[in-house]
PDB file with SEQRES, HELIX, SHEET and CRYST1 records, atoms N, CA, C and O in Angstrom:
SEQRES   1 A   78  MET SER LYS LYS ILE ILE GLU ASP CYS VAL ARG THR SER          
SEQRES   2 A   78  LEU GLU GLY TYR PHE ARG ASP LEU ARG GLY THR GLU PRO          
SEQRES   3 A   78  ASP GLY MET HIS ASP MET LEU VAL ARG ALA VAL GLU LYS          
SEQRES   4 A   78  PRO LEU LEU GLU VAL VAL MET ALA GLN ALA ASP HIS ASN          
SEQRES   5 A   78  GLN SER LYS ALA ALA GLN TRP LEU GLY LEU ASN ARG ASN          
SEQRES   6 A   78  THR LEU ARG LYS LYS LEU LEU GLU HIS LYS LEU ILE SER          
HELIX    1 AA1 LYS A    3  LEU A   21  1                                  19    
HELIX    2 AA2 MET A   29  GLN A   48  1                                  20    
HELIX    3 AA3 GLN A   53  LEU A   60  1                                   8    
HELIX    4 AA4 ARG A   64  GLU A   73  1                                  10    
CRYST1    1.000    1.000    1.000  90.00  90.00  90.00 P 1           1          
ATOM      1  N   MET A   1      -6.310-131.794 -89.182  1.00  0.00           N  
ATOM      2  CA  MET A   1      -5.543-131.276 -90.272  1.00  0.00           C  
ATOM      3  C   MET A   1      -4.656-130.182 -89.775  1.00  0.00           C  
ATOM      4  O   MET A   1      -5.143-129.255 -89.126  1.00  0.00           O  
ATOM      5  N   SER A   2      -3.456-130.236 -90.028  1.00  0.00           N  
ATOM      6  CA  SER A   2      -2.554-129.176 -89.626  1.00  0.00           C  
ATOM      7  C   SER A   2      -2.581-127.968 -90.498  1.00  0.00           C  
ATOM      8  O   SER A   2      -3.012-128.003 -91.650  1.00  0.00           O  
ATOM      9  N   LYS A   3      -2.095-126.866 -89.905  1.00  0.00           N  
ATOM     10  CA  LYS A   3      -2.085-125.545 -90.695  1.00  0.00           C  
ATOM     11  C   LYS A   3      -1.299-125.693 -91.877  1.00  0.00           C  
ATOM     12  O   LYS A   3      -1.601-125.089 -92.906  1.00  0.00           O  
ATOM     13  N   LYS A   4      -0.207-126.534 -91.797  1.00  0.00           N  
ATOM     14  CA  LYS A   4       0.647-126.632 -93.119  1.00  0.00           C  
ATOM     15  C   LYS A   4      -0.168-127.322 -94.185  1.00  0.00           C  
ATOM     16  O   LYS A   4      -0.098-126.923 -95.347  1.00  0.00           O  
ATOM     17  N   ILE A   5      -0.964-128.373 -93.836  1.00  0.00           N  
ATOM     18  CA  ILE A   5      -1.760-128.971 -94.942  1.00  0.00           C  
ATOM     19  C   ILE A   5      -2.755-128.036 -95.524  1.00  0.00           C  
ATOM     20  O   ILE A   5      -2.980-128.076 -96.734  1.00  0.00           O  
ATOM     21  N   ILE A   6      -3.376-127.182 -94.732  1.00  0.00           N  
ATOM     22  CA  ILE A   6      -4.305-126.175 -95.241  1.00  0.00           C  
ATOM     23  C   ILE A   6      -3.354-125.223 -96.232  1.00  0.00           C  
ATOM     24  O   ILE A   6      -3.688-124.999 -97.395  1.00  0.00           O  
ATOM     25  N   GLU A   7      -2.265-124.748 -95.706  1.00  0.00           N  
ATOM     26  CA  GLU A   7      -1.479-123.863 -96.499  1.00  0.00           C  
ATOM     27  C   GLU A   7      -1.046-124.506 -97.855  1.00  0.00           C  
ATOM     28  O   GLU A   7      -1.129-123.908 -98.928  1.00  0.00           O  
ATOM     29  N   ASP A   8      -0.596-125.731 -97.713  1.00  0.00           N  
ATOM     30  CA  ASP A   8      -0.268-126.450 -99.058  1.00  0.00           C  
ATOM     31  C   ASP A   8      -1.431-126.529 -99.962  1.00  0.00           C  
ATOM     32  O   ASP A   8      -1.199-126.412-101.166  1.00  0.00           O  
ATOM     33  N   CYS A   9      -2.642-126.708 -99.571  1.00  0.00           N  
ATOM     34  CA  CYS A   9      -3.804-126.887-100.291  1.00  0.00           C  
ATOM     35  C   CYS A   9      -4.137-125.539-100.966  1.00  0.00           C  
ATOM     36  O   CYS A   9      -4.502-125.462-102.139  1.00  0.00           O  
ATOM     37  N   VAL A  10      -3.994-124.552-100.196  1.00  0.00           N  
ATOM     38  CA  VAL A  10      -4.245-123.099-100.872  1.00  0.00           C  
ATOM     39  C   VAL A  10      -3.111-122.816-101.867  1.00  0.00           C  
ATOM     40  O   VAL A  10      -3.357-122.319-102.966  1.00  0.00           O  
ATOM     41  N   ARG A  11      -1.935-123.116-101.496  1.00  0.00           N  
ATOM     42  CA  ARG A  11      -0.809-122.910-102.439  1.00  0.00           C  
ATOM     43  C   ARG A  11      -0.959-123.589-103.732  1.00  0.00           C  
ATOM     44  O   ARG A  11      -0.689-122.992-104.775  1.00  0.00           O  
ATOM     45  N   THR A  12      -1.396-124.867-103.724  1.00  0.00           N  
ATOM     46  CA  THR A  12      -1.560-125.622-104.910  1.00  0.00           C  
ATOM     47  C   THR A  12      -2.720-125.011-105.716  1.00  0.00           C  
ATOM     48  O   THR A  12      -2.585-124.837-106.927  1.00  0.00           O  
ATOM     49  N   SER A  13      -3.889-124.670-105.056  1.00  0.00           N  
ATOM     50  CA  SER A  13      -4.980-124.050-105.786  1.00  0.00           C  
ATOM     51  C   SER A  13      -4.470-122.716-106.380  1.00  0.00           C  
ATOM     52  O   SER A  13      -4.743-122.455-107.552  1.00  0.00           O  
ATOM     53  N   LEU A  14      -3.820-121.949-105.707  1.00  0.00           N  
ATOM     54  CA  LEU A  14      -3.346-120.608-106.396  1.00  0.00           C  
ATOM     55  C   LEU A  14      -2.464-120.955-107.503  1.00  0.00           C  
ATOM     56  O   LEU A  14      -2.574-120.333-108.559  1.00  0.00           O  
ATOM     57  N   GLU A  15      -1.562-121.926-107.369  1.00  0.00           N  
ATOM     58  CA  GLU A  15      -0.717-122.182-108.544  1.00  0.00           C  
ATOM     59  C   GLU A  15      -1.520-122.614-109.775  1.00  0.00           C  
ATOM     60  O   GLU A  15      -1.142-122.294-110.902  1.00  0.00           O  
ATOM     61  N   GLY A  16      -2.694-123.384-109.552  1.00  0.00           N  
ATOM     62  CA  GLY A  16      -3.542-123.826-110.519  1.00  0.00           C  
ATOM     63  C   GLY A  16      -4.266-122.706-111.113  1.00  0.00           C  
ATOM     64  O   GLY A  16      -4.532-122.717-112.315  1.00  0.00           O  
ATOM     65  N   TYR A  17      -4.608-121.722-110.336  1.00  0.00           N  
ATOM     66  CA  TYR A  17      -5.323-120.508-110.744  1.00  0.00           C  
ATOM     67  C   TYR A  17      -4.510-119.630-111.727  1.00  0.00           C  
ATOM     68  O   TYR A  17      -5.015-119.118-112.727  1.00  0.00           O  
ATOM     69  N   PHE A  18      -3.150-119.488-111.350  1.00  0.00           N  
ATOM     70  CA  PHE A  18      -2.212-118.849-112.306  1.00  0.00           C  
ATOM     71  C   PHE A  18      -2.058-119.654-113.561  1.00  0.00           C  
ATOM     72  O   PHE A  18      -2.098-119.067-114.642  1.00  0.00           O  
ATOM     73  N   ARG A  19      -1.896-120.877-113.506  1.00  0.00           N  
ATOM     74  CA  ARG A  19      -1.765-121.718-114.705  1.00  0.00           C  
ATOM     75  C   ARG A  19      -3.078-121.442-115.697  1.00  0.00           C  
ATOM     76  O   ARG A  19      -2.963-121.199-116.899  1.00  0.00           O  
ATOM     77  N   ASP A  20      -4.302-121.519-115.006  1.00  0.00           N  
ATOM     78  CA  ASP A  20      -5.463-121.242-115.779  1.00  0.00           C  
ATOM     79  C   ASP A  20      -5.516-119.906-116.380  1.00  0.00           C  
ATOM     80  O   ASP A  20      -6.161-119.767-117.420  1.00  0.00           O  
ATOM     81  N   LEU A  21      -4.900-118.881-115.838  1.00  0.00           N  
ATOM     82  CA  LEU A  21      -4.808-117.497-116.340  1.00  0.00           C  
ATOM     83  C   LEU A  21      -4.047-117.465-117.586  1.00  0.00           C  
ATOM     84  O   LEU A  21      -4.252-116.548-118.380  1.00  0.00           O  
ATOM     85  N   ARG A  22      -3.153-118.415-117.847  1.00  0.00           N  
ATOM     86  CA  ARG A  22      -2.234-118.398-119.052  1.00  0.00           C  
ATOM     87  C   ARG A  22      -1.650-117.101-119.461  1.00  0.00           C  
ATOM     88  O   ARG A  22      -1.682-116.680-120.617  1.00  0.00           O  
ATOM     89  N   GLY A  23      -1.064-116.428-118.357  1.00  0.00           N  
ATOM     90  CA  GLY A  23      -0.412-115.159-118.615  1.00  0.00           C  
ATOM     91  C   GLY A  23      -1.122-113.948-118.439  1.00  0.00           C  
ATOM     92  O   GLY A  23      -0.545-112.861-118.398  1.00  0.00           O  
ATOM     93  N   THR A  24      -2.459-114.096-118.324  1.00  0.00           N  
ATOM     94  CA  THR A  24      -3.335-112.894-118.111  1.00  0.00           C  
ATOM     95  C   THR A  24      -3.065-112.503-116.589  1.00  0.00           C  
ATOM     96  O   THR A  24      -2.946-113.353-115.708  1.00  0.00           O  
ATOM     97  N   GLU A  25      -2.987-111.220-116.384  1.00  0.00           N  
ATOM     98  CA  GLU A  25      -2.667-110.626-115.113  1.00  0.00           C  
ATOM     99  C   GLU A  25      -4.065-110.639-114.345  1.00  0.00           C  
ATOM    100  O   GLU A  25      -5.132-110.262-114.830  1.00  0.00           O  
ATOM    101  N   PRO A  26      -3.857-111.173-112.979  1.00  0.00           N  
ATOM    102  CA  PRO A  26      -5.002-111.219-112.293  1.00  0.00           C  
ATOM    103  C   PRO A  26      -5.448-109.781-111.672  1.00  0.00           C  
ATOM    104  O   PRO A  26      -4.698-108.805-111.704  1.00  0.00           O  
ATOM    105  N   ASP A  27      -6.622-109.760-111.160  1.00  0.00           N  
ATOM    106  CA  ASP A  27      -7.050-108.410-110.567  1.00  0.00           C  
ATOM    107  C   ASP A  27      -7.986-108.740-109.398  1.00  0.00           C  
ATOM    108  O   ASP A  27      -8.845-109.610-109.545  1.00  0.00           O  
ATOM    109  N   GLY A  28      -7.853-108.082-108.251  1.00  0.00           N  
ATOM    110  CA  GLY A  28      -8.646-108.182-107.111  1.00  0.00           C  
ATOM    111  C   GLY A  28      -8.503-109.613-106.437  1.00  0.00           C  
ATOM    112  O   GLY A  28      -9.476-110.185-105.946  1.00  0.00           O  
ATOM    113  N   MET A  29      -7.296-110.121-106.445  1.00  0.00           N  
ATOM    114  CA  MET A  29      -7.123-111.532-105.917  1.00  0.00           C  
ATOM    115  C   MET A  29      -7.314-111.661-104.425  1.00  0.00           C  
ATOM    116  O   MET A  29      -7.801-112.689-103.954  1.00  0.00           O  
ATOM    117  N   HIS A  30      -6.957-110.677-103.694  1.00  0.00           N  
ATOM    118  CA  HIS A  30      -7.130-110.751-102.277  1.00  0.00           C  
ATOM    119  C   HIS A  30      -8.625-110.905-101.946  1.00  0.00           C  
ATOM    120  O   HIS A  30      -8.978-111.841-101.228  1.00  0.00           O  
ATOM    121  N   ASP A  31      -9.490-110.057-102.422  1.00  0.00           N  
ATOM    122  CA  ASP A  31     -10.900-110.057-102.103  1.00  0.00           C  
ATOM    123  C   ASP A  31     -11.471-111.364-102.681  1.00  0.00           C  
ATOM    124  O   ASP A  31     -12.338-111.960-102.041  1.00  0.00           O  
ATOM    125  N   MET A  32     -11.033-111.836-103.847  1.00  0.00           N  
ATOM    126  CA  MET A  32     -11.581-113.018-104.394  1.00  0.00           C  
ATOM    127  C   MET A  32     -11.330-114.121-103.559  1.00  0.00           C  
ATOM    128  O   MET A  32     -12.232-114.883-103.211  1.00  0.00           O  
ATOM    129  N   LEU A  33      -9.954-114.270-103.159  1.00  0.00           N  
ATOM    130  CA  LEU A  33      -9.614-115.379-102.181  1.00  0.00           C  
ATOM    131  C   LEU A  33     -10.272-115.336-100.858  1.00  0.00           C  
ATOM    132  O   LEU A  33     -10.723-116.364-100.354  1.00  0.00           O  
ATOM    133  N   VAL A  34     -10.343-114.179-100.273  1.00  0.00           N  
ATOM    134  CA  VAL A  34     -10.977-114.091 -99.009  1.00  0.00           C  
ATOM    135  C   VAL A  34     -12.475-114.592 -98.988  1.00  0.00           C  
ATOM    136  O   VAL A  34     -12.937-115.316 -98.105  1.00  0.00           O  
ATOM    137  N   ARG A  35     -13.179-114.106-100.089  1.00  0.00           N  
ATOM    138  CA  ARG A  35     -14.573-114.532-100.231  1.00  0.00           C  
ATOM    139  C   ARG A  35     -14.756-115.934-100.562  1.00  0.00           C  
ATOM    140  O   ARG A  35     -15.738-116.542-100.135  1.00  0.00           O  
ATOM    141  N   ALA A  36     -13.786-116.552-101.372  1.00  0.00           N  
ATOM    142  CA  ALA A  36     -13.786-117.967-101.620  1.00  0.00           C  
ATOM    143  C   ALA A  36     -13.544-118.835-100.500  1.00  0.00           C  
ATOM    144  O   ALA A  36     -14.040-119.961-100.474  1.00  0.00           O  
ATOM    145  N   VAL A  37     -12.772-118.368 -99.511  1.00  0.00           N  
ATOM    146  CA  VAL A  37     -12.452-119.187 -98.412  1.00  0.00           C  
ATOM    147  C   VAL A  37     -13.485-118.975 -97.170  1.00  0.00           C  
ATOM    148  O   VAL A  37     -13.837-119.881 -96.414  1.00  0.00           O  
ATOM    149  N   GLU A  38     -13.895-117.663 -97.096  1.00  0.00           N  
ATOM    150  CA  GLU A  38     -14.735-117.328 -95.976  1.00  0.00           C  
ATOM    151  C   GLU A  38     -16.064-118.017 -96.020  1.00  0.00           C  
ATOM    152  O   GLU A  38     -16.521-118.448 -94.962  1.00  0.00           O  
ATOM    153  N   LYS A  39     -16.747-118.167 -97.166  1.00  0.00           N  
ATOM    154  CA  LYS A  39     -18.048-118.745 -97.144  1.00  0.00           C  
ATOM    155  C   LYS A  39     -17.936-120.191 -96.612  1.00  0.00           C  
ATOM    156  O   LYS A  39     -18.609-120.486 -95.624  1.00  0.00           O  
ATOM    157  N   PRO A  40     -17.142-121.113 -97.186  1.00  0.00           N  
ATOM    158  CA  PRO A  40     -17.080-122.526 -96.692  1.00  0.00           C  
ATOM    159  C   PRO A  40     -16.624-122.607 -95.301  1.00  0.00           C  
ATOM    160  O   PRO A  40     -17.026-123.493 -94.546  1.00  0.00           O  
ATOM    161  N   LEU A  41     -15.738-121.640 -94.924  1.00  0.00           N  
ATOM    162  CA  LEU A  41     -15.256-121.617 -93.515  1.00  0.00           C  
ATOM    163  C   LEU A  41     -16.448-121.406 -92.585  1.00  0.00           C  
ATOM    164  O   LEU A  41     -16.644-122.150 -91.624  1.00  0.00           O  
ATOM    165  N   LEU A  42     -17.245-120.371 -92.893  1.00  0.00           N  
ATOM    166  CA  LEU A  42     -18.481-120.046 -92.086  1.00  0.00           C  
ATOM    167  C   LEU A  42     -19.428-121.263 -92.085  1.00  0.00           C  
ATOM    168  O   LEU A  42     -19.917-121.684 -91.037  1.00  0.00           O  
ATOM    169  N   GLU A  43     -19.668-121.809 -93.272  1.00  0.00           N  
ATOM    170  CA  GLU A  43     -20.554-123.005 -93.263  1.00  0.00           C  
ATOM    171  C   GLU A  43     -20.119-124.255 -92.443  1.00  0.00           C  
ATOM    172  O   GLU A  43     -20.921-124.905 -91.774  1.00  0.00           O  
ATOM    173  N   VAL A  44     -18.931-124.516 -92.532  1.00  0.00           N  
ATOM    174  CA  VAL A  44     -18.427-125.561 -91.745  1.00  0.00           C  
ATOM    175  C   VAL A  44     -18.455-125.321 -90.255  1.00  0.00           C  
ATOM    176  O   VAL A  44     -18.936-126.159 -89.492  1.00  0.00           O  
ATOM    177  N   VAL A  45     -17.895-124.079 -89.800  1.00  0.00           N  
ATOM    178  CA  VAL A  45     -17.860-123.692 -88.478  1.00  0.00           C  
ATOM    179  C   VAL A  45     -19.231-123.690 -87.937  1.00  0.00           C  
ATOM    180  O   VAL A  45     -19.373-124.210 -86.831  1.00  0.00           O  
ATOM    181  N   MET A  46     -20.349-123.155 -88.575  1.00  0.00           N  
ATOM    182  CA  MET A  46     -21.607-123.043 -88.114  1.00  0.00           C  
ATOM    183  C   MET A  46     -22.164-124.391 -87.932  1.00  0.00           C  
ATOM    184  O   MET A  46     -22.799-124.585 -86.895  1.00  0.00           O  
ATOM    185  N   ALA A  47     -22.020-125.424 -88.835  1.00  0.00           N  
ATOM    186  CA  ALA A  47     -22.427-126.652 -88.696  1.00  0.00           C  
ATOM    187  C   ALA A  47     -21.786-127.372 -87.398  1.00  0.00           C  
ATOM    188  O   ALA A  47     -22.465-127.985 -86.574  1.00  0.00           O  
ATOM    189  N   GLN A  48     -20.487-127.224 -87.337  1.00  0.00           N  
ATOM    190  CA  GLN A  48     -19.824-127.844 -86.190  1.00  0.00           C  
ATOM    191  C   GLN A  48     -20.272-127.278 -84.830  1.00  0.00           C  
ATOM    192  O   GLN A  48     -20.195-127.946 -83.799  1.00  0.00           O  
ATOM    193  N   ALA A  49     -20.735-126.044 -84.869  1.00  0.00           N  
ATOM    194  CA  ALA A  49     -21.096-125.338 -83.621  1.00  0.00           C  
ATOM    195  C   ALA A  49     -22.639-125.511 -83.516  1.00  0.00           C  
ATOM    196  O   ALA A  49     -23.235-124.767 -82.738  1.00  0.00           O  
ATOM    197  N   ASP A  50     -23.351-126.457 -84.254  1.00  0.00           N  
ATOM    198  CA  ASP A  50     -24.688-126.623 -84.185  1.00  0.00           C  
ATOM    199  C   ASP A  50     -25.466-125.284 -84.432  1.00  0.00           C  
ATOM    200  O   ASP A  50     -26.558-125.095 -83.896  1.00  0.00           O  
ATOM    201  N   HIS A  51     -24.888-124.373 -85.241  1.00  0.00           N  
ATOM    202  CA  HIS A  51     -25.542-123.121 -85.541  1.00  0.00           C  
ATOM    203  C   HIS A  51     -25.618-122.220 -84.385  1.00  0.00           C  
ATOM    204  O   HIS A  51     -26.450-121.313 -84.401  1.00  0.00           O  
ATOM    205  N   ASN A  52     -24.892-122.367 -83.457  1.00  0.00           N  
ATOM    206  CA  ASN A  52     -24.783-121.445 -82.233  1.00  0.00           C  
ATOM    207  C   ASN A  52     -23.841-120.355 -82.644  1.00  0.00           C  
ATOM    208  O   ASN A  52     -22.629-120.571 -82.682  1.00  0.00           O  
ATOM    209  N   GLN A  53     -24.302-119.313 -82.921  1.00  0.00           N  
ATOM    210  CA  GLN A  53     -23.528-118.099 -83.373  1.00  0.00           C  
ATOM    211  C   GLN A  53     -22.524-117.591 -82.318  1.00  0.00           C  
ATOM    212  O   GLN A  53     -21.440-117.134 -82.679  1.00  0.00           O  
ATOM    213  N   SER A  54     -22.851-117.662 -81.096  1.00  0.00           N  
ATOM    214  CA  SER A  54     -21.865-117.221 -80.000  1.00  0.00           C  
ATOM    215  C   SER A  54     -20.716-118.217 -80.022  1.00  0.00           C  
ATOM    216  O   SER A  54     -19.562-117.789 -80.031  1.00  0.00           O  
ATOM    217  N   LYS A  55     -20.960-119.481 -80.030  1.00  0.00           N  
ATOM    218  CA  LYS A  55     -19.895-120.468 -80.023  1.00  0.00           C  
ATOM    219  C   LYS A  55     -19.067-120.302 -81.282  1.00  0.00           C  
ATOM    220  O   LYS A  55     -17.839-120.274 -81.207  1.00  0.00           O  
ATOM    221  N   ALA A  56     -19.701-120.192 -82.425  1.00  0.00           N  
ATOM    222  CA  ALA A  56     -18.940-120.114 -83.731  1.00  0.00           C  
ATOM    223  C   ALA A  56     -18.077-118.784 -83.759  1.00  0.00           C  
ATOM    224  O   ALA A  56     -16.898-118.776 -84.111  1.00  0.00           O  
ATOM    225  N   ALA A  57     -18.773-117.670 -83.359  1.00  0.00           N  
ATOM    226  CA  ALA A  57     -17.914-116.478 -83.182  1.00  0.00           C  
ATOM    227  C   ALA A  57     -16.692-116.698 -82.295  1.00  0.00           C  
ATOM    228  O   ALA A  57     -15.621-116.170 -82.594  1.00  0.00           O  
ATOM    229  N   GLN A  58     -16.816-117.426 -81.270  1.00  0.00           N  
ATOM    230  CA  GLN A  58     -15.707-117.561 -80.307  1.00  0.00           C  
ATOM    231  C   GLN A  58     -14.718-118.354 -80.941  1.00  0.00           C  
ATOM    232  O   GLN A  58     -13.543-118.032 -80.763  1.00  0.00           O  
ATOM    233  N   TRP A  59     -15.008-119.415 -81.710  1.00  0.00           N  
ATOM    234  CA  TRP A  59     -14.048-120.394 -82.354  1.00  0.00           C  
ATOM    235  C   TRP A  59     -13.341-119.588 -83.348  1.00  0.00           C  
ATOM    236  O   TRP A  59     -12.126-119.716 -83.498  1.00  0.00           O  
ATOM    237  N   LEU A  60     -14.080-118.715 -84.076  1.00  0.00           N  
ATOM    238  CA  LEU A  60     -13.320-117.912 -85.163  1.00  0.00           C  
ATOM    239  C   LEU A  60     -12.630-116.681 -84.693  1.00  0.00           C  
ATOM    240  O   LEU A  60     -11.961-115.995 -85.466  1.00  0.00           O  
ATOM    241  N   GLY A  61     -12.779-116.404 -83.477  1.00  0.00           N  
ATOM    242  CA  GLY A  61     -12.100-115.185 -82.989  1.00  0.00           C  
ATOM    243  C   GLY A  61     -12.818-113.871 -83.364  1.00  0.00           C  
ATOM    244  O   GLY A  61     -12.207-112.805 -83.449  1.00  0.00           O  
ATOM    245  N   LEU A  62     -14.077-113.990 -83.574  1.00  0.00           N  
ATOM    246  CA  LEU A  62     -14.787-112.773 -84.076  1.00  0.00           C  
ATOM    247  C   LEU A  62     -15.857-112.363 -82.957  1.00  0.00           C  
ATOM    248  O   LEU A  62     -16.276-113.134 -82.093  1.00  0.00           O  
ATOM    249  N   ASN A  63     -16.203-111.124 -83.103  1.00  0.00           N  
ATOM    250  CA  ASN A  63     -17.259-110.630 -82.369  1.00  0.00           C  
ATOM    251  C   ASN A  63     -18.554-111.231 -82.962  1.00  0.00           C  
ATOM    252  O   ASN A  63     -18.628-111.375 -84.182  1.00  0.00           O  
ATOM    253  N   ARG A  64     -19.548-111.578 -82.182  1.00  0.00           N  
ATOM    254  CA  ARG A  64     -20.871-112.129 -82.664  1.00  0.00           C  
ATOM    255  C   ARG A  64     -21.545-111.329 -83.641  1.00  0.00           C  
ATOM    256  O   ARG A  64     -22.163-111.872 -84.556  1.00  0.00           O  
ATOM    257  N   ASN A  65     -21.474-109.974 -83.515  1.00  0.00           N  
ATOM    258  CA  ASN A  65     -22.128-109.046 -84.487  1.00  0.00           C  
ATOM    259  C   ASN A  65     -21.356-109.158 -85.771  1.00  0.00           C  
ATOM    260  O   ASN A  65     -22.014-109.203 -86.810  1.00  0.00           O  
ATOM    261  N   THR A  66     -20.027-109.210 -85.834  1.00  0.00           N  
ATOM    262  CA  THR A  66     -19.178-109.401 -86.992  1.00  0.00           C  
ATOM    263  C   THR A  66     -19.625-110.612 -87.642  1.00  0.00           C  
ATOM    264  O   THR A  66     -19.927-110.538 -88.833  1.00  0.00           O  
ATOM    265  N   LEU A  67     -19.714-111.758 -87.011  1.00  0.00           N  
ATOM    266  CA  LEU A  67     -20.082-113.061 -87.520  1.00  0.00           C  
ATOM    267  C   LEU A  67     -21.530-112.867 -88.234  1.00  0.00           C  
ATOM    268  O   LEU A  67     -21.742-113.220 -89.394  1.00  0.00           O  
ATOM    269  N   ARG A  68     -22.359-112.346 -87.511  1.00  0.00           N  
ATOM    270  CA  ARG A  68     -23.788-112.111 -88.130  1.00  0.00           C  
ATOM    271  C   ARG A  68     -23.748-111.449 -89.400  1.00  0.00           C  
ATOM    272  O   ARG A  68     -24.437-111.853 -90.337  1.00  0.00           O  
ATOM    273  N   LYS A  69     -22.893-110.337 -89.504  1.00  0.00           N  
ATOM    274  CA  LYS A  69     -22.777-109.607 -90.698  1.00  0.00           C  
ATOM    275  C   LYS A  69     -22.228-110.400 -91.900  1.00  0.00           C  
ATOM    276  O   LYS A  69     -22.706-110.346 -93.033  1.00  0.00           O  
ATOM    277  N   LYS A  70     -21.148-111.157 -91.517  1.00  0.00           N  
ATOM    278  CA  LYS A  70     -20.629-112.101 -92.594  1.00  0.00           C  
ATOM    279  C   LYS A  70     -21.597-113.176 -92.976  1.00  0.00           C  
ATOM    280  O   LYS A  70     -21.732-113.482 -94.161  1.00  0.00           O  
ATOM    281  N   LEU A  71     -22.247-113.736 -92.068  1.00  0.00           N  
ATOM    282  CA  LEU A  71     -23.339-114.734 -92.480  1.00  0.00           C  
ATOM    283  C   LEU A  71     -24.340-114.126 -93.394  1.00  0.00           C  
ATOM    284  O   LEU A  71     -24.710-114.726 -94.404  1.00  0.00           O  
ATOM    285  N   LEU A  72     -24.784-112.959 -93.070  1.00  0.00           N  
ATOM    286  CA  LEU A  72     -25.794-112.156 -94.002  1.00  0.00           C  
ATOM    287  C   LEU A  72     -25.092-111.877 -95.321  1.00  0.00           C  
ATOM    288  O   LEU A  72     -25.674-112.168 -96.367  1.00  0.00           O  
ATOM    289  N   GLU A  73     -23.941-111.359 -95.341  1.00  0.00           N  
ATOM    290  CA  GLU A  73     -23.234-111.098 -96.615  1.00  0.00           C  
ATOM    291  C   GLU A  73     -23.139-112.375 -97.493  1.00  0.00           C  
ATOM    292  O   GLU A  73     -23.338-112.312 -98.706  1.00  0.00           O  
ATOM    293  N   HIS A  74     -22.862-113.414 -96.926  1.00  0.00           N  
ATOM    294  CA  HIS A  74     -22.893-114.798 -97.713  1.00  0.00           C  
ATOM    295  C   HIS A  74     -24.180-115.385 -97.843  1.00  0.00           C  
ATOM    296  O   HIS A  74     -24.257-116.477 -98.404  1.00  0.00           O  
ATOM    297  N   LYS A  75     -25.254-114.799 -97.387  1.00  0.00           N  
ATOM    298  CA  LYS A  75     -26.539-115.276 -97.471  1.00  0.00           C  
ATOM    299  C   LYS A  75     -26.853-116.600 -96.816  1.00  0.00           C  
ATOM    300  O   LYS A  75     -27.712-117.377 -97.233  1.00  0.00           O  
ATOM    301  N   LEU A  76     -25.974-116.825 -95.597  1.00  0.00           N  
ATOM    302  CA  LEU A  76     -26.163-118.086 -94.879  1.00  0.00           C  
ATOM    303  C   LEU A  76     -27.182-117.945 -93.734  1.00  0.00           C  
ATOM    304  O   LEU A  76     -27.445-118.928 -93.042  1.00  0.00           O  
ATOM    305  N   ILE A  77     -27.746-116.783 -93.518  1.00  0.00           N  
ATOM    306  CA  ILE A  77     -28.858-116.564 -92.725  1.00  0.00           C  
ATOM    307  C   ILE A  77     -29.646-115.421 -93.268  1.00  0.00           C  
ATOM    308  O   ILE A  77     -29.109-114.634 -94.048  1.00  0.00           O  
ATOM    309  N   SER A  78     -30.914-115.280 -92.895  1.00  0.00           N  
ATOM    310  CA  SER A  78     -31.751-114.117 -93.430  1.00  0.00           C  
ATOM    311  C   SER A  78     -32.230-113.325 -92.314  1.00  0.00           C  
ATOM    312  O   SER A  78     -32.929-112.332 -92.517  1.00  0.00           O  
TER     313      SER A  78                                                      
END                                                                             
């Protein structure tokens, strides 16, 4: 899947989000979107990396400790 396809999917979702708001002004969209995307991103990458945190961190361009923190925040590890 190309970057453009992912961007188009996000754009379409955001347009739907604004339609659903029906004129109500959004609040805290950046944090909402980052959290909505981050959890499934971590889930899929961890599965593809056979739950190897070092490999997943490398793929994501993160420090392993940062990845662990994010996995804990999303309750994907205990």
